[in-house]
N, C-alpha and C positions, 0 to 999 in steps of 0.2 A: 592553325598550326603556328608554332614559334618559328623564329628565324632559323634556328638550328634544325628543326624538323623539316622546314622547306629545303634547307641545304642538303640534308640527308636524302630526302625524296628526289631531289634533282640529281644527286650523285647516283642514286639507284637507277633513275631513268637513263642517264648517260651510260652507265655500266651495261644496261640492257641493250642500248644501241650498239655499243662496242661488241657485245656478244653476237648480235644479229649480223654485224659487218664481218666479224671473224668467221661465222658460219658460212656466209656467202663467199668470202675470199678463200675458204678452205675447199670449196668445190673443185672438182678436177678441171672442168671447162667453164670458164667465166668469160663473158663478153659484156662489160658494163653498158655499152651503147645498146646492144640488142636486149639486154636484160632490163634496161631502164633504170639502172643503178646510178645514183648521183647524190651529191651532197653539196650544199652551198650555204653561204651567209649573205643576206641582203639587208642593207640598212635603208629604212624608209623614214621620211619626215612626215608624220601624220598628226593632225590635231585630233581631239577626242571624237568628233563626228566622223572623220575619215577613218579612224581606227575601228569604230563600230561598224561602219559600212564595209570595210575590208573583212572583218570577222563574219558579218552576215553573208557576204559573197562567198567566203571560204566554206562556211557551213553548207550553203546552198549547193556548191559544187561537190563537196566531199560526202555529205550525208547519204545521198541516194546510193552511192557506191559501197558504203559500209554494209548495206543490206544484201549485197550480192552473195549468194551461197556458192560453195565450191561446185565446180562442174568441169568436165573435160575441156581443155583449152584455156582454163583460167589458172593463173599463177598467183599465189598469195603474195601481196606486196606489203611491205612495212612502210607506213607513211608517218613520219614523226615531225613535229614542229616544236619550236621553242620561240616564244615571243616575249621579249623583255625590253624595258626601256633602256636605251643606250645612254652613254655619257653625253652630257650637255656641252661638250668641249668645242663643238663647231659653232661659230657665230652665225646668226640669222641675217 
């Protein structure tokens, strides 16, 4: 994809997240703590090997749960991630 195609795809991704958040917040009774609703940003300093280890760990934890079928007692959860290189402004 070109840079502009990546930009458009990312904007569509973010728009989808905003839509999901709007649908949640429009519910009559919400309790973010009970519902497990959260969002955050975390900066990590990782070399290439640490990044690969992090990604492998993340897949190992998330992948089995993606196979869970709907059933009574389960709530569909939206899990979204964005992993981008940050600015190199902080000195090492």
